[in-house]
C-alpha positions, 0 to 999 in steps of 0.5 A, spaced: 839 412 714 843 415 708 845 411 701 848 413 695 847 410 688 853 412 684 850 410 677 844 414 678 847 419 682 841 419 687 841 420 695 836 417 699 835 419 706 831 414 710 827 416 717 823 411 721 817 412 717 819 416 711 824 417 705 827 423 702 831 422 695 834 427 691 839 426 685 844 430 681 842 432 674 846 431 668 848 439 668 850 438 675 843 441 679 841 437 685 834 436 684 828 433 688 826 426 687 821 424 693 819 426 699 814 421 703 812 414 704 818 409 705 822 407 699 828 403 697 834 406 694 832 402 687 825 404 688 827 411 689 832 411 682 825 408 679 821 414 680 819 417 673 819 424 671 812 425 669 811 430 664 805 435 665 801 437 659 801 444 661 808 444 661 811 448 655 816 452 652 813 458 656 815 454 662 822 453 665 824 446 665 823 442 672 824 449 676 820 447 681 824 440 682 830 444 684 833 443 691 836 450 691 833 454 685 837 459 682 833 461 676 826 459 673 820 462 673 818 461 681 821 464 687 829 463 687 832 460 694 839 463 692 840 470 688 847 472 687 850 478 683 857 476 681 862 481 679 860 484 672 853 483 673 851 475 672 846 472 676 845 465 673 849 459 677 851 453 673 853 448 679 859 443 678 859 437 683 865 436 688 862 430 691 859 429 698 860 427 705 856 422 709 857 423 717 852 418 720 845 421 719 848 428 716 849 428 708 853 434 705 853 435 698 859 440 695 858 444 689 861 450 686 860 455 680 863 453 674 866 460 673 865 464 679 868 464 686 862 461 689 862 454 693 855 451 696 854 446 701 847 443 702 846 440 708 841 434 710 841 431 717 836 425 719 835 422 726 834 415 728 828 417 732 825 422 728 822 423 721 824 430 721 829 432 716 833 438 717 836 442 712 841 448 711 846 451 706 853 454 707 855 459 701 863 461 701 866 466 697 872 462 694 876 467 690 879 474 691 878 481 689 870 483 689 865 481 694 859 477 692 852 480 693 847 476 696 840 478 695 837 472 697 840 466 701 835 461 703 836 455 707 832 450 703 827 449 698 821 444 698 817 440 693 811 436 694 808 430 689 803 433 685 796 433 689 789 434 687 789 440 690 793 444 695 791 447 702 796 451 706 795 451 714 798 456 718 797 461 724 797 468 724 794 473 729 797 479 732 799 481 739 794 478 744 791 474 739 797 470 736 797 463 733 790 463 730 790 457 726 788 458 718 787 453 713 785 455 706 787 453 699 793 455 695 792 460 689 795 460 683 802 464 683 805 466 689 804 467 697 809 470 701 809 469 709 814 474 712 816 478 718 820 484 717 820 486 724 827 483 727 823 477 730 819 471 728 813 475 729 806 475 732 803 476 725 805 469 722 809 464 725 815 461 721 812 454 719 807 451 714 803 445 713 801 443 706 795 437 704 791 436 699 785 439 702 782 432 705 787 431 711 783 431 718 786 431 725 788 423 724 788 422 717 791 424 711 798 426 708 801 432 711 807 436 709 810 441 713 816 445 714 819 450 720 824 455 720 829 455 726 830 462 726 828 468 731 829 474 726 826 477 720 824 471 715 821 469 709 817 463 706 815 463 699 810 458 696 809 457 688 803 454 685 806 453 678 801 453 671 803 446 671 800 445 678 806 443 682 807 446 689 814 448 692 816 453 697 823 456 699 824 459 706 830 462 710 832 469 714 831 476 711 826 479 707 826 483 701 830 489 700 835 486 705 842 484 702 849 481 704 856 482 701 860 475 701 867 477 702 873 473 699 874 467 704 868 469 707 862 464 709 855 465 710 851 459 714 843 459 713 839 457 719 836 450 719 829 449 715 826 443 717 821 438 714 816 433 716 812 428 712 806 425 716 801 420 713 797 421 720 793 427 719 794 434 723 794 430 729 800 425 727 804 431 724 803 435 731 805 429 735 812 428 731 814 435 731 813 435 739 817 429 739 822 431 735 823 438 739 823 435 745 829 430 743 833 434 738 831 442 740 830 443 747 836 444 751 833 440 757 827 437 754 827 431 759 825 436 765 819 437 768 817 445 768 816 448 774 809 451 776 811 459 776 808 465 780 809 471 776 808 478 780 807 483 774 799 483 774 799 484 781 804 490 782 805 493 775 811 498 776 809 498 784 815 493 785 818 493 792 821 488 797 816 488 802 810 487 796 814 482 793 815 478 799 808 478 801 806 475 794 812 470 795 808 467 801 802 467 798 805 464 792 808 458 796 802 457 799 798 456 793 804 451 791 808 455 786 815 452 785 818 458 782 817 465 783 819 470 778 819 478 779 817 482 773 819 489 770 820 495 775 825 492 779 831 496 776 834 503 775 829 509 774 824 504 772 817 507 775 814 507 768 816 504 761 819 511 759 826 510 763 831 505 766 832 500 760 839 498 760 841 500 767 840 493 770 842 494 777 836 494 783 833 500 784 835 502 791 829 505 793 825 499 792 831 494 794 835 498 800 839 492 801 839 489 794 836 483 791 839 478 796 834 479 802 828 477 797 831 472 794 833 469 800 826 469 802 823 466 796 828 460 797 826 459 804 819 458 802 822 453 798 821 456 791 826 458 786 827 465 784 827 468 777 827 475 774 825 479 768 830 482 763 830 485 757 837 485 755 836 488 747 833 494 749 834 501 752 830 507 754 833 514 751 832 516 759 838 511 761 845 512 763 847 506 758 844 510 752 847 517 755 854 513 755 853 509 748 848 512 744 851 509 738 850 502 741 843 502 738 840 500 731 840 507 727 842 510 720 846 516 719 842 523 718 835 519 720 831 520 726 831 514 731 823 512 732 821 511 739 816 505 740 814 503 747 819 509 749 825 505 747 830 503 742 834 496 740 841 495 742 845 492 736 847 485 738 851 485 732 856 489 735 861 485 739 862 490 745 854 490 746 854 482 746 860 483 751 856 488 755 850 484 755 853 477 757 857 481 763 851 484 766 847 478 766 853 473 768 854 478 774 846 478 775 845 471 775 852 469 779 851 474 785 844 473 786 843 466 786 838 467 780 835 460 777 830 463 771 830 469 766 824 471 763 828 474 757 823 479 754 823 483 747 818 488 746 820 492 740 820 491 732 826 494 729 826 501 725 832 504 722 836 498 722 843 500 720 850 500 723 853 506 721 860 505 719 859 498 717 861 495 710 855 491 710 849 495 714 844 489 712 848 484 716 844 487 722 838 483 721 842 477 722 848 479 726 843 481 732 839 474 732 846 471 732 848 475 738 842 474 742 844 466 741 851 467 743 849 471 749 844 465 751 849 460 749 854 463 753 849 464 759 847 457 759 854 454 759 856 458 764 850 457 769 848 450 767 842 450 772 839 457 769 833 456 765 830 461 760 823 463 758 823 466 751 818 472 751 817 478 746 811 482 747 807 475 748 808 470 743 812 474 738 818 470 738 817 463 738 821 458 733 825 452 733 831 457 733 830 460 740 827 454 743 834 451 742 836 456 747 830 456 752 826 452 756 819 454 755 815 460 751 811 465 753 805 464 749 801 470 749 800 476 754 792 475 753 791 470 759 783 470 758 782 463 758 777 463 753 781 466 748 787 462 750 783 455 748 784 458 740 791 461 742 794 454 745 790 450 739 794 454 734 801 454 738 800 446 739 800 445 732 808 445 732 810 446 739 809 441 745 806 442 751 812 442 755 814 449 752 807 452 753 807 457 759 800 458 761 798 462 767 791 463 771 790 470 772 785 475 775 777 475 773 775 479 770 780 479 765 784 485 765 784 485 757 778 482 755 773 484 761 771 477 761 769 473 768 770 466 768 770 461 774 777 459 777 776 452 775 775 453 768 781 458 768 785 453 771 783 447 766 785 451 760 792 453 763 793 446 765 794 444 758 801 446 758 806 449 763 801 451 769 803 458 772 799 463 776 799 471 775 794 474 778 794 479 784 793 473 790 793 479 795 786 480 792 784 473 792 779 470 797 781 465 802 777 460 798 780 462 792 787 461 794 785 454 797 781 452 791 788 454 787 792 450 792 788 444 791 788 445 783 796 446 783 797 440 787 792 436 782 796 439 776 803 437 779 800 430 779 798 430 772 804 434 770 808 428 767 803 426 763 801 433 760 808 435 759 811 429 757 805 425 754 803 424 747 798 429 746 791 428 742 786 434 740 779 433 741 773 436 739 771 443 736 768 448 740 763 449 744 766 442 747 773 441 745 779 439 749 786 435 749 788 428 751 795 426 754 797 419 754 803 416 758 804 409 759 797 406 762 795 414 764 790 418 761 789 425 762 783 429 759 782 436 759 775 439 757 772 446 756 765 447 754 763 454 751 756 457 751 752 455 745 745 457 742 739 454 745 738 447 742 746 446 740 748 439 743 756 439 743 758 432 740 761 428 745 769 427 746 771 421 743 778 419 746 784 417 742 790 412 742 786 407 747 786 400 747 779 397 745 780 391 749 782 394 755 778 397 761 780 404 764 778 406 771 776 414 773 781 415 778 776 420 781 770 417 781 772 409 780 768 408 774 771 403 769 770 405 762 771 400 756 776 402 751 772 401 745 766 405 748 771 411 749 773 410 742 766 410 739 762 414 743 766 418 747 767 420 755 761 422 759 762 429 762 759 432 768 758 439 765 752 443 769 749 449 767 749 452 760 755 457 761 763 456 761 764 449 764 770 444 764 772 438 767 779 434 768 779 427 768 784 422 770 784 415 767 788 409 769 789 403 764 787 396 768 791 390 768 
């Protein structure tokens, strides 16, 4: 998996279908050589260094090939101010270490007390390359000032053009896919909010403008970090593209004290020759095998009580909903906000994590016992990182929130952010969460985070900007300890919907709340963007009331279910207001989802078609599941047929519901016949079995 040629000072990292090569240059700088199709070590050593006619004395030589650029005319991945004001770095090699699929390249500055470790990790069953950096102050005396400390820099071969794919949006319109040419100069993608963010997610895909769903070369990277981040892309005058990324944003700096180290988060990369669909499937497989803590498990059907009750939470009301949820086939009942402290609105109670005695006179255990008696697991909503000023916690510890001296404390959603970089805060958080889970037989936490950082500081700290990274690491620490203490506990990541979805939080959670927008039509686009990187087994999707509370759109129950069945199905409506016929139909559809769940959650996903007729296909062994949705279209517009993927042309496939037998070659070439009556919203679920 990892080879080294000492003569040419070149390393080759090989995965099942790709290769990555870098060399140590004459001046000690590690430089990129190759990222793409497989090469041998000898072939990597023979990769030529092309001179572009646009190169000139006005450009820094090969700056866009540097593995961790420090200087040049493109973006720097590492910016250091040494005592005396020097900023340049001159690397010298201290050798390298190979441990299985893990390569560590050791460097130090020839004059100043800075050492660096460049880490590269590959897996035998994945084409994803994981990269990160460790910086260490090796001297004494003054600290080193870091104004940028990225995880890695990436370069792609010279292409005829460069196109950027990303997802962007806002609250309740997250993960909207955009593909657009990369202009000359620089593009900065970032979140300055303390979380990975609703506006843009920390991943990018690059192709030459000609890639499609199932063809073309695509290079992609994804950052495993759940706080503020930045990725900067640079298209040089010589028409080369490189990008660098990591935690933090402009204006945030760190001080590295003597003897201290700073480790950056993983910035993972993937080359795929199979288009955007192949890229997505490779990420899905990698996340399932190497990121998720319980990736092989099937996720349960959840019922969440929020839309049914809002703040009006009571023991008896929750029990009535639990009975109907069990009747519908839910396997996990989650009580949302409003169960604790003085929590009758969003203006009070956050931080006081004890059951409200007026709502739960005997505590939570009677409700939990009833939920377990009904055959469901029990989950509960928490927002550990937040506090209302109107709370006992804040009155006792006003210094625990992020704040700056002599500045007002801005309220957003009537709350402030607790500083999880303080050991006393993380100790408090772990203590009450541990007691909550232990004393109440809680199986599942819906961990929410509903507020961006403002006045992000820690008075008295020698390095106040560390709050941006310390907070995230504190959250990680509490989650990690909880999972270690309670191996059966499962966690959902939530941040006002999909505001904190990334490879870092998914390493500690089991699924993510995709969006607060549960309108099935909007969800088609949201889920399409989410699935570009993240697998269906992590994508929580609820069926809620109609008309939808957010959009007012009225949609058929079956349509709402078919959209939500594309991920981890959940129910979130007011079941008390549903008719007996609706509850009966819901129970039938939940039972059907449980039958197809192994294929949807653990199968291989293929995206089909484009609106007005689109869908997804999942394949697992000899089973195929297709979910298709048709949107209203102007008169005379005939949707293209949904041509299936990944079938054996010579095989026959039986429709499990109708008994109709289809030829694989026909389904591949002409598409799947669908019965979608009318001209409005319609959907279909088709289950196929390959015949022997």
